[in-house]
N, CA, C, O and the ligand as a Tripos MOL2 file, in Angstrom:
@<TRIPOS>MOLECULE
protein
  273   271    69     0     0
PROTEIN
NO_CHARGES

@<TRIPOS>ATOM
      1 N           0.8680   -1.1220    0.1130 N.3       1 MET1
      2 CA          0.0910   -0.0160    0.1120 C.3       1 MET1
      3 C           0.8690    1.2860    0.0280 C.2       1 MET1
      4 O           1.6420    1.6350    0.9190 O.2       1 MET1
      5 N           0.6560    1.9400   -0.9920 N.am      2 THR2
      6 CA          1.4760    3.2550   -1.0180 C.3       2 THR2
      7 C           0.7200    4.5860   -0.4780 C.2       2 THR2
      8 O          -0.5040    4.7070   -0.4200 O.2       2 THR2
      9 N           1.5640    5.4500   -0.1370 N.am      3 SER3
     10 CA          0.8270    6.7180    0.4490 C.3       3 SER3
     11 C           0.1560    7.3020   -0.6940 C.2       3 SER3
     12 O           0.4270    7.0910   -1.8770 O.2       3 SER3
     13 N          -0.7970    8.0970   -0.2020 N.am      4 GLN4
     14 CA         -1.5880    9.2030   -1.1250 C.3       4 GLN4
     15 C          -0.8870   10.3420   -1.2840 C.2       4 GLN4
     16 O          -1.1710   11.1730   -2.1470 O.2       4 GLN4
     17 N           0.1150   10.4630   -0.4290 N.am      5 ILE5
     18 CA          0.7610   11.9230   -0.5290 C.3       5 ILE5
     19 C           2.0280   11.6040   -1.1520 C.2       5 ILE5
     20 O           2.7750   10.6750   -0.8470 O.2       5 ILE5
     21 N           2.2270   12.6550   -2.2490 N.am      6 ASP6
     22 CA          3.4520   12.5700   -3.1660 C.3       6 ASP6
     23 C           4.7700   12.7130   -2.1470 C.2       6 ASP6
     24 O           4.8650   13.4860   -1.1930 O.2       6 ASP6
     25 N           5.6000   11.9030   -2.5420 N.am      7 PRO7
     26 CA          6.8830   11.7720   -1.6650 C.3       7 PRO7
     27 C           7.5390   13.0150   -1.4440 C.2       7 PRO7
     28 O           8.0270   13.2390   -0.3360 O.2       7 PRO7
     29 N           7.6230   13.9960   -2.5190 N.am      8 TRP8
     30 CA          8.3100   15.1570   -2.2670 C.3       8 TRP8
     31 C           7.5980   16.1660   -1.2230 C.2       8 TRP8
     32 O           8.2210   16.9700   -0.5290 O.2       8 TRP8
     33 N           6.2600   16.0060   -1.2220 N.am      9 VAL9
     34 CA          5.4180   16.5330   -0.2410 C.3       9 VAL9
     35 C           5.8920   15.9770    1.3140 C.2       9 VAL9
     36 O           6.3110   16.6810    2.2320 O.2       9 VAL9
     37 N           5.7230   14.7240    1.3150 N.am     10 ARG10
     38 CA          6.1070   14.0930    2.4600 C.3      10 ARG10
     39 C           7.3750   14.3330    3.0330 C.2      10 ARG10
     40 O           7.5660   14.2070    4.2420 O.2      10 ARG10
     41 N           8.3600   14.7130    2.1390 N.am     11 ASP11
     42 CA          9.8490   14.8080    2.5890 C.3      11 ASP11
     43 C           9.9910   16.1470    3.2090 C.2      11 ASP11
     44 O          10.9400   16.3220    3.9730 O.2      11 ASP11
     45 N           9.0240   17.2700    2.9310 N.am     12 ILE12
     46 CA          9.3880   18.5380    3.4470 C.3      12 ILE12
     47 C           8.3000   18.7060    4.5890 C.2      12 ILE12
     48 O           8.2590   19.7860    5.1790 O.2      12 ILE12
     49 N           7.5100   17.7990    4.8940 N.am     13 LEU13
     50 CA          6.5250   17.8040    5.9900 C.3      13 LEU13
     51 C           7.2610   17.7130    7.2570 C.2      13 LEU13
     52 O           8.2000   16.9320    7.4090 O.2      13 LEU13
     53 N           6.8150   18.5480    8.2080 N.am     14 ARG14
     54 CA          7.3800   18.3820    9.5430 C.3      14 ARG14
     55 C           6.2760   18.5670   10.5620 C.2      14 ARG14
     56 O           5.3170   19.2540   10.2130 O.2      14 ARG14
     57 N           6.2860   18.0860   11.6760 N.am     15 CYS15
     58 CA          5.6060   18.1960   12.7940 C.3      15 CYS15
     59 C           5.5190   19.5560   13.2650 C.2      15 CYS15
     60 O           6.6040   19.9550   13.6890 O.2      15 CYS15
     61 N           4.5050   20.4690   13.3350 N.am     16 PRO16
     62 CA          4.3780   21.7440   13.6370 C.3      16 PRO16
     63 C           4.8950   22.0440   15.0980 C.2      16 PRO16
     64 O           5.4370   23.0990   15.4270 O.2      16 PRO16
     65 N           4.6730   21.0620   15.8560 N.am     17 VAL17
     66 CA          4.9500   21.0500   17.3040 C.3      17 VAL17
     67 C           6.6000   20.8750   17.4810 C.2      17 VAL17
     68 O           7.3470   21.7370   17.9440 O.2      17 VAL17
     69 N           6.9550   19.6720   17.0440 N.am     18 GLY18
     70 CA          8.3260   19.1200   17.5190 C.3      18 GLY18
     71 C           9.2470   19.4590   16.2320 C.2      18 GLY18
     72 O          10.4530   19.3110   16.4310 O.2      18 GLY18
     73 N           8.9310   19.8120   15.1780 N.am     19 GLN19
     74 CA          9.6810   19.9840   13.9200 C.3      19 GLN19
     75 C          10.3880   18.9250   13.4690 C.2      19 GLN19
     76 O          11.4900   19.0690   12.9400 O.2      19 GLN19
     77 N           9.7700   17.6750   13.6530 N.am     20 HIS20
     78 CA         10.5030   16.3440   13.1640 C.3      20 HIS20
     79 C           9.7330   15.7760   12.0840 C.2      20 HIS20
     80 O           8.6840   16.3020   11.7120 O.2      20 HIS20
     81 N          10.2110   14.7030   11.5490 N.am     21 LYS21
     82 CA          9.6640   14.0820   10.4620 C.3      21 LYS21
     83 C           8.4500   13.3610   10.9010 C.2      21 LYS21
     84 O           8.1180   13.2740   12.0830 O.2      21 LYS21
     85 N           7.7640   12.8200    9.8550 N.am     22 LEU22
     86 CA          6.3890   12.3760    9.9550 C.3      22 LEU22
     87 C           6.3560   10.9960    9.3100 C.2      22 LEU22
     88 O           7.0330   10.8450    8.2920 O.2      22 LEU22
     89 N           5.6920   10.0330    9.7540 N.am     23 LEU23
     90 CA          5.5730    8.5400    9.2130 C.3      23 LEU23
     91 C           4.0300    8.4580    8.7500 C.2      23 LEU23
     92 O           3.0910    9.0390    9.2950 O.2      23 LEU23
     93 N           3.9740    7.6370    7.6610 N.am     24 ASP24
     94 CA          2.6940    7.2450    7.1890 C.3      24 ASP24
     95 C           2.2460    6.2210    8.0770 C.2      24 ASP24
     96 O           2.9770    5.3280    8.5060 O.2      24 ASP24
     97 N           0.8250    6.3820    8.3980 N.am     25 ASP25
     98 CA          0.1160    5.2340    9.1250 C.3      25 ASP25
     99 C          -1.4930    5.4590    8.9070 C.2      25 ASP25
    100 O          -2.0330    6.3620    8.2690 O.2      25 ASP25
    101 N          -2.0350    4.4960    9.5450 N.am     26 THR26
    102 CA         -3.4650    4.6730    9.2580 C.3      26 THR26
    103 C          -4.1370    4.5210   10.6740 C.2      26 THR26
    104 O          -3.6210    3.8360   11.5570 O.2      26 THR26
    105 N          -5.3720    5.2320   10.8410 N.am     27 ASN27
    106 CA         -6.0240    5.1840   12.0650 C.3      27 ASN27
    107 C          -6.8710    3.9940   12.1480 C.2      27 ASN27
    108 O          -6.8940    3.1300   11.2710 O.2      27 ASN27
    109 N          -7.6300    3.9650   13.3200 N.am     28 ASP28
    110 CA         -8.5050    2.6880   13.6400 C.3      28 ASP28
    111 C          -9.6030    2.8380   12.5860 C.2      28 ASP28
    112 O         -10.1740    1.7740   12.3470 O.2      28 ASP28
    113 N          -9.9790    3.7490   11.9940 N.am     29 ALA29
    114 CA        -11.1110    3.7610   10.8050 C.3      29 ALA29
    115 C         -10.2640    3.4000    9.5320 C.2      29 ALA29
    116 O         -10.8590    3.3250    8.4570 O.2      29 ALA29
    117 N          -9.0900    3.2010    9.5800 N.am     30 GLY30
    118 CA         -8.5980    2.8520    8.1630 C.3      30 GLY30
    119 C          -8.0780    4.0550    7.1660 C.2      30 GLY30
    120 O          -7.7010    3.9440    5.9990 O.2      30 GLY30
    121 N          -8.1780    5.2990    8.0220 N.am     31 GLU31
    122 CA         -7.8780    6.6230    7.3030 C.3      31 GLU31
    123 C          -6.5200    6.7880    7.0280 C.2      31 GLU31
    124 O          -5.8450    6.0550    7.7500 O.2      31 GLU31
    125 N          -5.7840    7.5510    6.1700 N.am     32 PRO32
    126 CA         -4.4700    7.7820    6.2920 C.3      32 PRO32
    127 C          -4.1330    8.9040    7.2370 C.2      32 PRO32
    128 O          -4.9150    9.8400    7.4060 O.2      32 PRO32
    129 N          -2.9940    8.8200    7.8430 N.am     33 ILE33
    130 CA         -2.8130    9.7550    8.8960 C.3      33 ILE33
    131 C          -1.2360   10.0330    8.8540 C.2      33 ILE33
    132 O          -0.5620    9.1130    8.3890 O.2      33 ILE33
    133 N          -0.6740   10.9900    9.2080 N.am     34 LEU34
    134 CA          0.6650   11.1090    9.3860 C.3      34 LEU34
    135 C           0.9730   11.1100   11.0580 C.2      34 LEU34
    136 O           0.3140   11.7500   11.8770 O.2      34 LEU34
    137 N           1.9960   10.3420   11.3270 N.am     35 VAL35
    138 CA          2.4510   10.2070   12.9690 C.3      35 VAL35
    139 C           3.8000   10.7100   13.0410 C.2      35 VAL35
    140 O           4.6560   10.5300   12.1760 O.2      35 VAL35
    141 N           3.9690   11.4500   14.2820 N.am     36 CYS36
    142 CA          5.2630   11.7310   14.4300 C.3      36 CYS36
    143 C           6.3610   10.6590   14.5740 C.2      36 CYS36
    144 O           6.1710    9.6670   15.2770 O.2      36 CYS36
    145 N           7.4380   10.8530   13.9460 N.am     37 GLU37
    146 CA          8.5870    9.9750   13.9590 C.3      37 GLU37
    147 C           9.3000    9.9100   15.3440 C.2      37 GLU37
    148 O           9.9780    8.9420   15.6910 O.2      37 GLU37
    149 N           9.1020   10.9660   16.0690 N.am     38 GLN38
    150 CA          9.6370   10.9600   17.4700 C.3      38 GLN38
    151 C           8.6670   11.6460   18.3740 C.2      38 GLN38
    152 O           7.6620   12.2080   17.9380 O.2      38 GLN38
    153 N           9.0090   11.5880   19.7470 N.am     39 ASP39
    154 CA          8.0740   12.3060   20.5980 C.3      39 ASP39
    155 C           8.1770   13.8090   20.3970 C.2      39 ASP39
    156 O           9.2970   14.2830   20.2060 O.2      39 ASP39
    157 N           7.0600   14.6400   20.4240 N.am     40 CYS40
    158 CA          6.8720   15.7920   20.6080 C.3      40 CYS40
    159 C           7.5870   16.3210   21.8090 C.2      40 CYS40
    160 O           7.2360   15.8770   22.9020 O.2      40 CYS40
    161 N           8.5520   17.2180   21.7530 N.am     41 PRO41
    162 CA          9.4370   17.5710   23.1550 C.3      41 PRO41
    163 C           8.3630   18.1230   24.0710 C.2      41 PRO41
    164 O           8.5020   17.8630   25.2660 O.2      41 PRO41
    165 N           7.2600   18.8800   23.6840 N.am     42 THR42
    166 CA          6.5880   19.5750   24.7460 C.3      42 THR42
    167 C           5.3640   18.6350   25.3360 C.2      42 THR42
    168 O           4.6460   18.8520   26.3130 O.2      42 THR42
    169 N           5.3630   17.6730   24.5470 N.am     43 GLU43
    170 CA          4.1390   16.5840   25.2610 C.3      43 GLU43
    171 C           4.7010   15.3610   25.7460 C.2      43 GLU43
    172 O           4.1150   14.7390   26.6330 O.2      43 GLU43
    173 N           5.8490   14.9240   25.2250 N.am     44 GLY44
    174 CA          6.3320   13.5510   25.6800 C.3      44 GLY44
    175 C           5.4640   12.6270   24.9960 C.2      44 GLY44
    176 O           5.3430   11.4820   25.4320 O.2      44 GLY44
    177 N           4.8420   13.0130   23.9580 N.am     45 GLN45
    178 CA          4.0190   11.8780   23.2850 C.3      45 GLN45
    179 C           3.9760   12.2650   21.8050 C.2      45 GLN45
    180 O           4.4420   13.3440   21.4390 O.2      45 GLN45
    181 N           3.4060   11.3750   20.9270 N.am     46 ARG46
    182 CA          3.4600   11.6810   19.5010 C.3      46 ARG46
    183 C           1.9350   12.0130   18.9770 C.2      46 ARG46
    184 O           0.9080   11.6650   19.5600 O.2      46 ARG46
    185 N           1.9980   12.6460   17.9410 N.am     47 ARG47
    186 CA          0.9300   13.3650   17.4550 C.3      47 ARG47
    187 C           0.4540   12.6300   16.2430 C.2      47 ARG47
    188 O           1.3300   12.1780   15.5060 O.2      47 ARG47
    189 N          -0.9840   12.4130   15.8750 N.am     48 SER48
    190 CA         -1.2360   11.9980   14.6260 C.3      48 SER48
    191 C          -2.1330   12.9740   13.7740 C.2      48 SER48
    192 O          -3.1830   13.4590   14.1950 O.2      48 SER48
    193 N          -1.6000   13.2040   12.5350 N.am     49 TYR49
    194 CA         -2.1900   14.4450   11.8140 C.3      49 TYR49
    195 C          -3.2450   13.7880   10.8530 C.2      49 TYR49
    196 O          -2.8590   12.7260   10.3650 O.2      49 TYR49
    197 N          -4.4600   14.1920   10.4960 N.am     50 PRO50
    198 CA         -5.3040   13.6430    9.5750 C.3      50 PRO50
    199 C          -4.7410   13.9080    8.1330 C.2      50 PRO50
    200 O          -3.8810   14.7590    7.9020 O.2      50 PRO50
    201 N          -5.2180   13.2260    7.3410 N.am     51 VAL51
    202 CA         -4.9290   13.5100    5.6820 C.3      51 VAL51
    203 C          -6.3460   13.2660    5.0790 C.2      51 VAL51
    204 O          -6.9550   12.2020    4.9680 O.2      51 VAL51
    205 N          -6.7250   14.5800    4.7030 N.am     52 ARG52
    206 CA         -8.1430   14.7280    4.2170 C.3      52 ARG52
    207 C          -8.0000   15.0060    2.6360 C.2      52 ARG52
    208 O          -7.4510   16.0190    2.2030 O.2      52 ARG52
    209 N          -8.5290   14.0390    1.8550 N.am     53 ASP53
    210 CA         -8.5640   14.1810    0.4200 C.3      53 ASP53
    211 C          -7.2110   14.2690   -0.1020 C.2      53 ASP53
    212 O          -6.9050   15.0410   -1.0100 O.2      53 ASP53
    213 N          -6.2020   13.2820    0.6150 N.am     54 GLY54
    214 CA         -4.8830   13.3730    0.1570 C.3      54 GLY54
    215 C          -4.0490   14.5090    0.6130 C.2      54 GLY54
    216 O          -2.8380   14.5480    0.3950 O.2      54 GLY54
    217 N          -4.7140   15.4540    1.2620 N.am     55 ILE55
    218 CA         -4.0020   16.4910    1.9530 C.3      55 ILE55
    219 C          -3.6570   16.5860    3.2880 C.2      55 ILE55
    220 O          -4.5550   16.6340    4.1290 O.2      55 ILE55
    221 N          -2.5090   16.6210    3.6050 N.am     56 PRO56
    222 CA         -2.1050   16.5040    5.1780 C.3      56 PRO56
    223 C          -2.6440   17.8220    5.7710 C.2      56 PRO56
    224 O          -2.4800   18.9070    5.2120 O.2      56 PRO56
    225 N          -3.2960   17.6600    6.9370 N.am     57 VAL57
    226 CA         -3.8020   18.6390    7.7870 C.3      57 VAL57
    227 C          -2.8180   18.9200    8.9490 C.2      57 VAL57
    228 O          -3.0060   18.3340   10.0150 O.2      57 VAL57
    229 N          -1.7590   19.7960    8.8100 N.am     58 MET58
    230 CA         -0.6190   19.9280    9.7190 C.3      58 MET58
    231 C          -0.9940   21.1800   10.7060 C.2      58 MET58
    232 O          -0.4130   22.2650   10.7190 O.2      58 MET58
    233 N          -1.9620   20.8330   11.4270 N.am     59 LEU59
    234 CA         -2.4590   21.8060   12.5400 C.3      59 LEU59
    235 C          -2.4040   21.0880   13.7050 C.2      59 LEU59
    236 O          -2.9300   19.9810   13.8210 O.2      59 LEU59
    237 N          -1.6390   21.7960   14.8070 N.am     60 ALA60
    238 CA         -1.8300   21.0760   16.2530 C.3      60 ALA60
    239 C          -3.1240   20.6800   16.7040 C.2      60 ALA60
    240 O          -3.4640   19.6240   17.2380 O.2      60 ALA60
    241 N          -4.0010   22.0030   16.3140 N.am     61 ASP61
    242 CA         -5.3010   21.7640   16.7830 C.3      61 ASP61
    243 C          -6.0140   20.5430   16.3800 C.2      61 ASP61
    244 O          -6.9030   20.0620   17.0830 O.2      61 ASP61
    245 N          -5.6320   20.0220   15.2330 N.am     62 GLU62
    246 CA         -6.4420   19.2330   14.4500 C.3      62 GLU62
    247 C          -5.9320   17.5810   14.8100 C.2      62 GLU62
    248 O          -6.5320   16.5400   14.5440 O.2      62 GLU62
    249 N          -4.7500   17.7460   15.4320 N.am     63 SER63
    250 CA         -3.9940   16.5340   15.6890 C.3      63 SER63
    251 C          -4.4970   15.7350   16.9530 C.2      63 SER63
    252 O          -5.1780   16.2730   17.8260 O.2      63 SER63
    253 N          -4.1210   14.4450   16.9850 N.am     64 THR64
    254 CA         -4.6350   13.6540   17.9510 C.3      64 THR64
    255 C          -3.4200   13.0970   18.6960 C.2      64 THR64
    256 O          -2.4600   12.6120   18.0970 O.2      64 THR64
    257 N          -3.5000   13.1870   20.0060 N.am     65 ILE65
    258 CA         -2.2680   12.9020   20.8870 C.3      65 ILE65
    259 C          -2.2570   11.1630   20.7530 C.2      65 ILE65
    260 O          -3.2690   10.5150   21.0180 O.2      65 ILE65
    261 N          -1.2290   10.6440   20.3940 N.am     66 SER66
    262 CA         -1.0290    9.1690   20.6010 C.3      66 SER66
    263 C           0.1020    8.7960   21.4130 C.2      66 SER66
    264 O           1.2290    9.2360   21.1840 O.2      66 SER66
    265 N          -0.2020    7.8750   22.5000 N.am     67 ALA67
    266 CA          0.8090    7.5960   23.4820 C.3      67 ALA67
    267 C           1.9150    6.6410   23.0900 C.2      67 ALA67
    268 O           2.8770    6.3970   23.8180 O.2      67 ALA67
    269 N           1.6990    6.0730   21.7970 N.am     68 ARG68
    270 CA          2.8170    4.9970   21.4660 C.3      68 ARG68
    271 C           4.1210    5.4460   21.0060 C.2      68 ARG68
    272 O           5.0000    4.6250   20.7450 O.2      68 ARG68
    273 ZN          5.4370   15.6850   16.7470 Zn       69 ZN69
@<TRIPOS>BOND
     1     1     2 1
     2     2     3 1
     3     3     4 2
     4     3     5 am
     5     5     6 1
     6     6     7 1
     7     7     8 2
     8     7     9 am
     9     9    10 1
    10    10    11 1
    11    11    12 2
    12    11    13 am
    13    13    14 1
    14    14    15 1
    15    15    16 2
    16    15    17 am
    17    17    18 1
    18    18    19 1
    19    19    20 2
    20    19    21 am
    21    21    22 1
    22    22    23 1
    23    23    24 2
    24    23    25 am
    25    25    26 1
    26    26    27 1
    27    27    28 2
    28    27    29 am
    29    29    30 1
    30    30    31 1
    31    31    32 2
    32    31    33 am
    33    33    34 1
    34    34    35 1
    35    35    36 2
    36    35    37 am
    37    37    38 1
    38    38    39 1
    39    39    40 2
    40    39    41 am
    41    41    42 1
    42    42    43 1
    43    43    44 2
    44    43    45 am
    45    45    46 1
    46    46    47 1
    47    47    48 2
    48    47    49 am
    49    49    50 1
    50    50    51 1
    51    51    52 2
    52    51    53 am
    53    53    54 1
    54    54    55 1
    55    55    56 2
    56    55    57 am
    57    57    58 1
    58    58    59 1
    59    59    60 2
    60    59    61 am
    61    61    62 1
    62    62    63 1
    63    63    64 2
    64    63    65 am
    65    65    66 1
    66    66    67 1
    67    67    68 2
    68    67    69 am
    69    69    70 1
    70    70    71 1
    71    71    72 2
    72    71    73 am
    73    73    74 1
    74    74    75 1
    75    75    76 2
    76    75    77 am
    77    77    78 1
    78    78    79 1
    79    79    80 2
    80    79    81 am
    81    81    82 1
    82    82    83 1
    83    83    84 2
    84    83    85 am
    85    85    86 1
    86    86    87 1
    87    87    88 2
    88    87    89 am
    89    89    90 1
    90    90    91 1
    91    91    92 2
    92    91    93 am
    93    93    94 1
    94    94    95 1
    95    95    96 2
    96    95    97 am
    97    97    98 1
    98    98    99 1
    99    99   100 2
   100    99   101 am
   101   101   102 1
   102   102   103 1
   103   103   104 2
   104   103   105 am
   105   105   106 1
   106   106   107 1
   107   107   108 2
   108   107   109 am
   109   109   110 1
   110   110   111 1
   111   111   112 2
   112   111   113 am
   113   113   114 1
   114   114   115 1
   115   115   116 2
   116   115   117 am
   117   117   118 1
   118   118   119 1
   119   119   120 2
   120   119   121 am
   121   121   122 1
   122   122   123 1
   123   123   124 2
   124   123   125 am
   125   125   126 1
   126   126   127 1
   127   127   128 2
   128   127   129 am
   129   129   130 1
   130   130   131 1
   131   131   132 2
   132   131   133 am
   133   133   134 1
   134   134   135 1
   135   135   136 2
   136   135   137 am
   137   137   138 1
   138   138   139 1
   139   139   140 2
   140   139   141 am
   141   141   142 1
   142   142   143 1
   143   143   144 2
   144   143   145 am
   145   145   146 1
   146   146   147 1
   147   147   148 2
   148   147   149 am
   149   149   150 1
   150   150   151 1
   151   151   152 2
   152   151   153 am
   153   153   154 1
   154   154   155 1
   155   155   156 2
   156   155   157 am
   157   157   158 1
   158   158   159 1
   159   159   160 2
   160   159   161 am
   161   161   162 1
   162   162   163 1
   163   163   164 2
   164   163   165 am
   165   165   166 1
   166   166   167 1
   167   167   168 2
   168   167   169 am
   169   169   170 1
   170   170   171 1
   171   171   172 2
   172   171   173 am
   173   173   174 1
   174   174   175 1
   175   175   176 2
   176   175   177 am
   177   177   178 1
   178   178   179 1
   179   179   180 2
   180   179   181 am
   181   181   182 1
   182   182   183 1
   183   183   184 2
   184   183   185 am
   185   185   186 1
   186   186   187 1
   187   187   188 2
   188   187   189 am
   189   189   190 1
   190   190   191 1
   191   191   192 2
   192   191   193 am
   193   193   194 1
   194   194   195 1
   195   195   196 2
   196   195   197 am
   197   197   198 1
   198   198   199 1
   199   199   200 2
   200   199   201 am
   201   201   202 1
   202   202   203 1
   203   203   204 2
   204   203   205 am
   205   205   206 1
   206   206   207 1
   207   207   208 2
   208   207   209 am
   209   209   210 1
   210   210   211 1
   211   211   212 2
   212   211   213 am
   213   213   214 1
   214   214   215 1
   215   215   216 2
   216   215   217 am
   217   217   218 1
   218   218   219 1
   219   219   220 2
   220   219   221 am
   221   221   222 1
   222   222   223 1
   223   223   224 2
   224   223   225 am
   225   225   226 1
   226   226   227 1
   227   227   228 2
   228   227   229 am
   229   229   230 1
   230   230   231 1
   231   231   232 2
   232   231   233 am
   233   233   234 1
   234   234   235 1
   235   235   236 2
   236   235   237 am
   237   237   238 1
   238   238   239 1
   239   239   240 2
   240   239   241 am
   241   241   242 1
   242   242   243 1
   243   243   244 2
   244   243   245 am
   245   245   246 1
   246   246   247 1
   247   247   248 2
   248   247   249 am
   249   249   250 1
   250   250   251 1
   251   251   252 2
   252   251   253 am
   253   253   254 1
   254   254   255 1
   255   255   256 2
   256   255   257 am
   257   257   258 1
   258   258   259 1
   259   259   260 2
   260   259   261 am
   261   261   262 1
   262   262   263 1
   263   263   264 2
   264   263   265 am
   265   265   266 1
   266   266   267 1
   267   267   268 2
   268   267   269 am
   269   269   270 1
   270   270   271 1
   271   271   272 2
@<TRIPOS>SUBSTRUCTURE
     1 MET1         2 RESIDUE 1 A MET
     2 THR2         6 RESIDUE 1 A THR
     3 SER3        10 RESIDUE 1 A SER
     4 GLN4        14 RESIDUE 1 A GLN
     5 ILE5        18 RESIDUE 1 A ILE
     6 ASP6        22 RESIDUE 1 A ASP
     7 PRO7        26 RESIDUE 1 A PRO
     8 TRP8        30 RESIDUE 1 A TRP
     9 VAL9        34 RESIDUE 1 A VAL
    10 ARG10       38 RESIDUE 1 A ARG
    11 ASP11       42 RESIDUE 1 A ASP
    12 ILE12       46 RESIDUE 1 A ILE
    13 LEU13       50 RESIDUE 1 A LEU
    14 ARG14       54 RESIDUE 1 A ARG
    15 CYS15       58 RESIDUE 1 A CYS
    16 PRO16       62 RESIDUE 1 A PRO
    17 VAL17       66 RESIDUE 1 A VAL
    18 GLY18       70 RESIDUE 1 A GLY
    19 GLN19       74 RESIDUE 1 A GLN
    20 HIS20       78 RESIDUE 1 A HIS
    21 LYS21       82 RESIDUE 1 A LYS
    22 LEU22       86 RESIDUE 1 A LEU
    23 LEU23       90 RESIDUE 1 A LEU
    24 ASP24       94 RESIDUE 1 A ASP
    25 ASP25       98 RESIDUE 1 A ASP
    26 THR26      102 RESIDUE 1 A THR
    27 ASN27      106 RESIDUE 1 A ASN
    28 ASP28      110 RESIDUE 1 A ASP
    29 ALA29      114 RESIDUE 1 A ALA
    30 GLY30      118 RESIDUE 1 A GLY
    31 GLU31      122 RESIDUE 1 A GLU
    32 PRO32      126 RESIDUE 1 A PRO
    33 ILE33      130 RESIDUE 1 A ILE
    34 LEU34      134 RESIDUE 1 A LEU
    35 VAL35      138 RESIDUE 1 A VAL
    36 CYS36      142 RESIDUE 1 A CYS
    37 GLU37      146 RESIDUE 1 A GLU
    38 GLN38      150 RESIDUE 1 A GLN
    39 ASP39      154 RESIDUE 1 A ASP
    40 CYS40      158 RESIDUE 1 A CYS
    41 PRO41      162 RESIDUE 1 A PRO
    42 THR42      166 RESIDUE 1 A THR
    43 GLU43      170 RESIDUE 1 A GLU
    44 GLY44      174 RESIDUE 1 A GLY
    45 GLN45      178 RESIDUE 1 A GLN
    46 ARG46      182 RESIDUE 1 A ARG
    47 ARG47      186 RESIDUE 1 A ARG
    48 SER48      190 RESIDUE 1 A SER
    49 TYR49      194 RESIDUE 1 A TYR
    50 PRO50      198 RESIDUE 1 A PRO
    51 VAL51      202 RESIDUE 1 A VAL
    52 ARG52      206 RESIDUE 1 A ARG
    53 ASP53      210 RESIDUE 1 A ASP
    54 GLY54      214 RESIDUE 1 A GLY
    55 ILE55      218 RESIDUE 1 A ILE
    56 PRO56      222 RESIDUE 1 A PRO
    57 VAL57      226 RESIDUE 1 A VAL
    58 MET58      230 RESIDUE 1 A MET
    59 LEU59      234 RESIDUE 1 A LEU
    60 ALA60      238 RESIDUE 1 A ALA
    61 ASP61      242 RESIDUE 1 A ASP
    62 GLU62      246 RESIDUE 1 A GLU
    63 SER63      250 RESIDUE 1 A SER
    64 THR64      254 RESIDUE 1 A THR
    65 ILE65      258 RESIDUE 1 A ILE
    66 SER66      262 RESIDUE 1 A SER
    67 ALA67      266 RESIDUE 1 A ALA
    68 ARG68      270 RESIDUE 1 A ARG
    69 ZN69       273 GROUP 0 **** ****
């Protein structure tokens, strides 16, 4: 399964909270998401960002805290 996001877009995307890279994943509903590659420094946890219609929503307010 390949990402719906263009590789060059994925490459420049960074977590707006921790400024680190993001990994492709899917949520419990099977929808594509981007997950922090490492812990967000301010939270000690990772965030999941939704991808809507192939467009990553890189907003901290739209993200979901993930404890993994
Ligand atoms: Zn992060």
